[in-house]
N, C-alpha and C positions, 0 to 999 in steps of 0.2 A: 532565457539559459535552457537548454535540453539537456536532459540527463541520459546516459546510456547506460545499458546493463548488457554485458557481454561475458560469458560462460568463460573463465581462465581456461587456455589449454597449453599454456608452457609447463615445462617439467618443473618438477620440485628442484632439482640441481640449478636450475637457472633463477629460480625465485628466492633461492637462501641468501645469496649474495646480494641480490637486490635489497631484501628486505632489511640486512644488515647496513647497507648504505642509505637507506631511507631513516631509519632509525638514527642513526650517528647524525644525519642532517637536520633531523626534529632537533636532537637534544643542542644542536649548536645554535638554531635559530631562537629556539623559546623553550623554556622550561615548563610550558602549560602544555597538555595534549594537543594534537590537532588530528582532526579525521581527515583521511585520505577521500579522494573523490572516486578511488576505485572501489564501488562497491560491492565488485563481484571478485574480489580476491579469493584465491581457491581457499574453501575452509579446511582442507587438510592439510595445510599448511600450519604448523603449530604457532601461534603469536601469544606472547606473554602479555597476561594482564596488565595495563597501568596501573600504578598504585593510584588509591583513589583519592581524587581531590575533592569528594564530596562531604559536606559538614556531617551527615548521618551516619555516627559511629555506631548505631544499634544493630545493623545489618550483622548478623551471624555467618559464618561461614557454612553453616548447615542449611542457611537459605538460597545458596547459590546454586544455580540450575543443574540439574542431571541431563544437561543435552548432551548426544553423542559429541559428542565431543565435548527533511523533508526539508532577494524575492521572497517570499516563503509562499509563494505560489502553491501550486497545488500539485503535485506530483513529485515536484522535485523540493517542495516545503509544502507549509500551509497555505490554504486559500488566502490571498490578500490582493487589496488593491492599491497598497500603499508603495508598491515597488516597482513604477511603471516602468515598461519597456522591456522587463525581462520575459524571454518566453519561459512557459512553466510546464510544460508537457511531463508528465512523470513519466512516461515510456520512450526509450530509446528505441534500438534494434532491436526486433525481436527475439525472445530468449531461444536457445537451440536446445535439444534434447541430450546433449552428450554426457550429462551428468545423470540422467535419469535409467533407473535399473527397473527393466519391465519382466515381470513374472513370465514362466511359460504358461500361468493359469490365465493371463491377461493380456498374451501376445497378440491376439488378433485385434479385434475392434472395441474391446471392453466394454461389448454388450451382455456379459454373463451375469456376474453377480451385481444385485441393485441393492444390497445392503451396504451402510456404512458404520459400520459397526466399532470401528476405531474410533470415530467422533466422541469425545467425551460429554458431549451436552454443552448448555450455554449457549452464548453467541461466539461466532468464529473471532480469534485475536490474533493478530499477527501484523506483517509490514507488506509494504510494497517490494516486489522482487525478492520474496523470500527464496533462497536456492532450493531446487527439488530434493537435494539431499539433508533439507533442514525441515522439510514437511515433518509434521509430529509434534508431541512435547517440545518446550512449551508454546510452540505456535501452531495453531491449527485453522488459519487462516489467512490468505494472501492475495494482493491485488496484483495481476501479470499480464503480460504480453506475450503470449507465445506464437511461434511461426504455426502454420497450420499443418506440416508434416509432423510436426512434435508434440501437438496439442495434446492427442490421443495418450500417449506415454506419461505425459504429465499428469493427466487426469487420472491414470490409472494408478499413479504411484502416490496422488493426493488422495485418492479412495482408499487405498491399504493404509495410509497413514492419518485417516480421518481428518484431512485438511480440506478446507471449503474454501470456494476461489471464486473471486469476481475478475472477470475476464475482458480486458480489452481486446477488440477484434481490429480496430481501425490502426492502433500503434501511434507513433509519432505525429502530430500535428503537422508536421511538413509534409506529410502524403496528401493532405485534403485541404490544401490551401490553394487560392488563384494565384495568379502572377502578382496582384496587388497584395496579398496576404489575407484576403479574406477569405471566409470560409466557404469551401464546396461542397454542397450537398453530394452531387453526384461523384465527386472523388470519394467520399467518405463511404459512400453506399458500394463502390467498387473495393473498396477496401474490406468492408464486413462481408461482403459476397464469396470473398476467397474461402470462407468456413463452411458455406451453405451444404458443400457437398459431405460434411462430416456428420456421423449420427452422434449427436451430442444429447439425445434424449434420453439414455439411461442415467447420465451424470448430472442432468437436471432433475430427473425424477427422484434420484436418492439424495440430491442436495450437495452433491461435489461440487456442482457450479451453483453459485448462489445468486449471481447476477451478471447481468452485461453492462460494463463501464462504457457509455456513449462515447465521452471525450470530456476534455477539461476545460473549466475557465470559460463557460460562454459570456460572462458577466464582464470579464476584461477588454477592452477594445485594443490595448496595447497587443494582444496576442492575436488579433483578426483584423490587421488593416486600419487600424481606427474605429472600428464599428462591433459591437456587441453582435453576439448572434442570439436573435429573436427566441423569446420562449416558445412561440409558435413552431418554430425551426427545431426545438429541443425536442418536442412533443413528435414531430414527423419523423425525426429520427428514431424516437422510441417505436414510433408505428411501423418503420421499416424491421427493426430489430423483429417486432412482434410478428411479423409476417413470415419471418425466417425460423423462430422458437417461441411459439405463441405462449407458453407457459412460463418463461424466464423473464424475471424481473430486469427493469431497466434502472439504472442509475446514471447520475449527470455529477461530475464533480462540480459543484457549484453552490454558494449560501443559499439556504431557503430564503433567506430575504429576496434575493433576487428573482426567486422563482414565484415568489408570491403572486396573486393580480391575475392568474391564468388558470381555466380549468382544463386541467390535464387529461388525456382519455387513455394515454400509453406510457406516459413517463411513471416511475414507481418511488423513486427514493433520490434524495439531495445527499449532500456531505458537509460536515461540520469539521475541521482539524483545528487544534487548539495549538496556539503558542503564546508566549507569556505576554506577547505585545497586544494580544486581543484583549486583555482587561481581566478581571477577576472570572476565574474558571467557571464557578457556580451561575454568575449572570450570564456568561457566554453561552452554556449549556440551555441554560432555561429559556434564553431568547430563539436559540435555532432548534428547539425542540417546538417550541410554540409555532414558530411561522413554518415549521414543515406539517405540524398538525391543521394550521388554517389553510394550508395549501392541500392537503389530502396525500402528502406525499411521505414515505419513510424516511429513514434517518441513517447515515453511517456516520461513525464517530472517531476518532482517534487523534494521535498527538504528532506535533512536528518535532520529532526525537532529535534531527540533527541540525536545527536551526531555531528552533523554539524556544531554549533556555535562556538563561540571565546570565552575566559575566559572573556573577558568583558560583556559578558552576565550574570554572576553569576548565571547560572543555570547548576549545576552539570549534566550532561549527563548520558544516559543509562549504557555505559561503562566507566569504570575506566579511567580517565583522559582525557576523553572528555567533552564537554560543549552542553547542549541544544541550540537552536539559541533564540535570544531574541524577543520579538514583533518587535523591528526596523529591525533586520536582516529578520525577516521573509516576512515584508511588503517588503524592498528593494530589497531583492534576488528574491521572489516569483513574484514581479512584472514585473523584467526583464525577468524570465521564460515565463510568459503569455503575453509577447509580440513575442512568437515564433508561429505564427499562422499555423506552420506546425505541431504543438503537438496535439495529438489526446486526451490526458489526463493528468490531474495533480494530479499525487498520491503520499503522502510522507509516509516517515516512522516515526513514526506509531502511533495509538492510544493509549494514556495514559490519564488516567481520571484526574490525579493529575494534570500534566502538561496543559491539555487543560481547567481545571477548574479555571486558571489563568484569571482575568479579561483583564490583557492586552495581553494575547496570544489569548485569544477570539475574541477580537477586532482586532487583526491583521489578524486572519483568517478568519473572517468574513469580511473584507477588501477584501482579495485575492479572497473569494467567488464569491463577487459582481464582480470581475474584470472576474474572469473564465467564469461566466453567459452571459458576454458581447464579451467573444471571439467568434470567427467562429467556427461551430461545425465542425468537420473531421473525417472520419473514421479510423481506426488503420490501414488499407491497404495503403501498400506503393505505391509508385509512378508507 
């Protein structure tokens, strides 16, 4: 399953009737909430918060966000091997810069200011595909695939908002596969090389860019023509990244357990994203932290918000047969993951306007955001 993210460019006049039509359709089909697959709906269009279906009734209105306004595989959901055949690349088409506002102070190359004074501290907390106009509280982290011609503008806005970014330069996996669907190192390198002419050093130095996201799920043969991508190849990809950006940490979205057994010279971090079907969250966390430490890798954690919940949430998920997390599940499971002082970032799959417009979900995410800010900051470089 390949998930795309495109910034909406239609006018509000055309969107409003469509929203009404979709709302009526959902009401006719099912009384339970259903997430749309359009994760890029324009946040400027008001969306009424759905009534909370969560059993947690202790959340007060005062806890809601003051914001302006994840097969369960990896980018489109949590990392998993049990949904064979699904394409799981989290990145679709590269994001455009059409919603980014560049100030006159930053309009050149972004090499002027090196401070990140807006970042509140702790570890970056956010989602995949966080729209640029949502950079800042409660989210101060994101994983994004941004076109080369728009990247500097995005980074300038992230810097001003105190948001830290894990960047994918290669984008959708279909661009670096051979005809037989196997991984192509040459094609991957060509995709990454598109960015080598940009001066990213200021944004790496000040912490706006915290890691290079190499690619997704080397451990899943279903993604790569029936064969896994070797750990040696993963480290070779990290080596190429270091040639372009020597001080930029490298991260692959794969389980630490798959990455064990190899001595990495260039790869810095693995990824562990939780969904309920992965078992007790404490056991999940302890195992992934232990595996990462044994391999000398850092660790990014997060939640599969849109497909990692249970039927009890009554919020239908992004994928058929799955459920999004309820507010109480977000609070409970996220709190456990944030106990991991080893984690360098907490990034979840993925931003969805309608889901995050619910008052109960807002409150839960705001709660975790506060916990993330109080966590000890840590680089994504391994031990």
